[in-house]
Structure formats: C-alpha cells, structure tokens
C-alpha positions in Angstrom: 0.0 0.0 0.0 1.3 3.5 -0.9 2.1 5.6 2.2 0.5 9.0 2.1 2.0 11.7 4.4 -0.1 14.3 6.2 0.3 17.2 8.5 -2.4 18.9 10.5 -3.3 22.3 11.7 -4.5 22.2 15.3 -7.3 24.9 15.2 -7.6 25.1 18.9 -3.9 25.5 19.8 -3.0 27.2 16.5 0.0 25.0 15.9 1.1 22.7 13.0 1.1 19.1 14.0 3.6 16.8 12.2 1.8 13.5 11.6 4.1 10.7 10.7 3.3 8.5 7.7 -0.3 7.4 7.9 -2.4 5.5 5.4 -6.1 6.3 4.7 -6.9 2.7 5.8 -5.1 3.2 9.1 -6.9 6.4 9.7 -10.2 4.8 9.0 -9.3 1.8 11.2 -8.3 4.2 14.0 -11.7 6.0 13.8 -13.7 2.8 13.7 -11.7 1.3 16.6 -12.3 4.4 18.7 -16.0 4.5 17.8 -16.5 0.8 18.4 -14.7 0.9 21.8 -17.0 3.7 23.0 -20.1 2.1 21.4 -21.6 5.4 20.2 -21.4 7.2 16.9 -19.9 10.7 16.5 -17.5 10.4 19.4 -14.5 11.0 17.2 -16.0 14.0 15.3 -14.8 16.7 17.8 -11.2 15.5 17.3 -11.4 16.1 13.6 -13.1 19.5 14.0 -10.0 20.6 15.9 -7.6 19.4 13.2 -7.4 20.3 9.5 -5.5 17.6 7.6 -3.2 18.6 4.8 -1.8 16.0 2.4 1.7 15.9 1.0 1.8 16.4 -2.8 4.8 14.2 -3.3 6.7 17.2 -4.6 9.5 19.3 -3.1 10.4 22.9 -3.8 13.7 24.0 -5.2 15.2 24.0 -1.6 14.1 20.4 -0.9 11.1 21.4 1.3 8.1 19.1 1.0 5.0 20.8 -0.4 1.7 20.2 1.3 -1.9 21.4 0.7 -2.2 24.8 2.2 1.4 25.8 1.5 1.9 29.3 0.0 4.1 28.9 -3.0 6.1 31.5 -5.0 6.2 30.0 -8.5 7.7 31.1 -11.8 6.3 29.3 -14.9 9.0 29.4 -17.6 11.3 27.4 -19.8 13.2 30.6 -20.5 16.1 31.3 -18.0 17.4 34.7 -19.1 16.8 38.4 -18.2 15.1 41.1 -20.2 16.4 44.0 -18.2 14.9 47.0 -20.0 14.2 49.6 -17.4 16.7 51.3 -15.1 15.2 49.6 -12.1 15.5 46.2 -13.8 19.1 46.9 -14.8 20.0 47.1 -11.1 18.4 43.8 -10.3 20.1 40.5 -9.9 18.7 37.6 -11.9 17.1 36.2 -8.7 15.5 39.5 -7.9 14.2 39.8 -11.5 12.8 36.3 -11.5 11.2 36.9 -8.1 9.5 40.1 -9.5 7.9 38.1 -12.3 6.8 35.1 -10.3 3.4 34.6 -8.7 2.3 33.6 -5.2 -0.6 31.1 -4.7 -1.8 28.4 -2.4 -1.3 24.7 -3.0 -4.8 23.0 -3.3 -6.3 19.7 -4.2 -8.9 20.1 -6.9 -10.5 17.8 -9.5 -8.3 14.9 -8.6 -5.0 16.6 -8.5 -2.8 19.2 -6.8 -2.4 22.7 -8.2 -1.7 26.3 -7.3 -4.7 28.6 -6.7 -3.9 32.3 -7.5 -7.3 33.6 -6.9 -10.7 32.1 -6.1 -11.5 29.1 -8.3 -8.5 29.6 -10.7 -6.0 26.8 -10.3 -2.8 26.4 -12.4 -0.5 23.5 -12.7 1.9 22.9 -9.8 4.6 22.0 -12.4 6.7 25.1 -13.3 8.7 24.1 -16.4 12.3 23.2 -17.0 13.8 26.4 -15.8 11.0 27.6 -13.6 11.1 27.8 -9.8 8.8 27.0 -6.9 9.5 27.9 -3.3 7.4 27.3 -0.2 7.2 30.8 1.4 4.7 29.8 4.2 1.3 28.3 4.8 -2.2 29.7 5.0 -2.5 29.1 8.8 0.8 30.4 10.1 1.4 33.1 7.4 -2.0 34.4 6.1 -0.5 37.9 5.7 1.6 36.7 2.7 -1.6 36.0 0.7 -3.3 39.2 1.8 -0.2 41.2 0.6 -0.6 39.7 -2.9 -4.3 40.5 -3.4 
C-alpha cells in the first residue's frame, strides 16, 4: 500500500502538528476502533473538528522542502532562463530579484483529482513550473496568512 503523508493544523492550539506517515486505511481503522470501543457514533468527530488535515503532494520545492496542501508557493512558470532588463530599475536587479519580481504567489490546493496552485478564487494552475521555472514554499495559510493578503 502506498504511504501518504499528512500534517495537520490544530485549530484550537494554533500549531502545525507533524503527523508521521499514515495511510487512509489506518486512519479509517483508528476512527472505527475508537468509535466501536465507545459504542456510540460521533465520538471522534470533535477530534477532527480541531484538526485540519493537509496531504503531502509528493513534490518538493527548489530547496528540498516538502509541499503540502495549504502551503503558500512562489512559482515562476518558464522554460526561459534569461533576463530582459529594459528599465533602469530592472538593470539594477540580480537575476534572482528579477525572477522573483515576475513570479506569482498562490496556495497549493487539491482540486479535480490533483494538486495545483490557486492564485485567486477558483482559478487553479499546474503545480509544475517548467524546466527552468522555480517554486519555493514561502509559508502556509495558517501560520502566514499575511503573505496571501499582501498579494491581493
């Protein structure tokens, strides 16, 4: 069985919880065991209301950081890795500063059976950036919501 990694946002304590490798089947068994031991339905529901599960995409950013749902990603879609420094401001930029200035910030989401980057409500692009593109995790929606607010 394929191992799927999760992390969880604890809504009550406002901290990210690192869940070690867990399979959907194990999660289901854990819920059923807890419910059957107590003999009443709905007992485990409050636990899941306190946690928001986020699945690992199976991808890493350019720095080797794992990308999960809810991560805020700075992404540059390009197969072109050169500068077009026309303005005086652009002439003073390094290549990294220039590429940062033309990249986009969005949130990693799971939609329509796959992971993507949401830049604004209901508009999701590919999470794959191209041969010379770059993607970097710059935060997540729970611990760094100001990053998204700054871009809108």
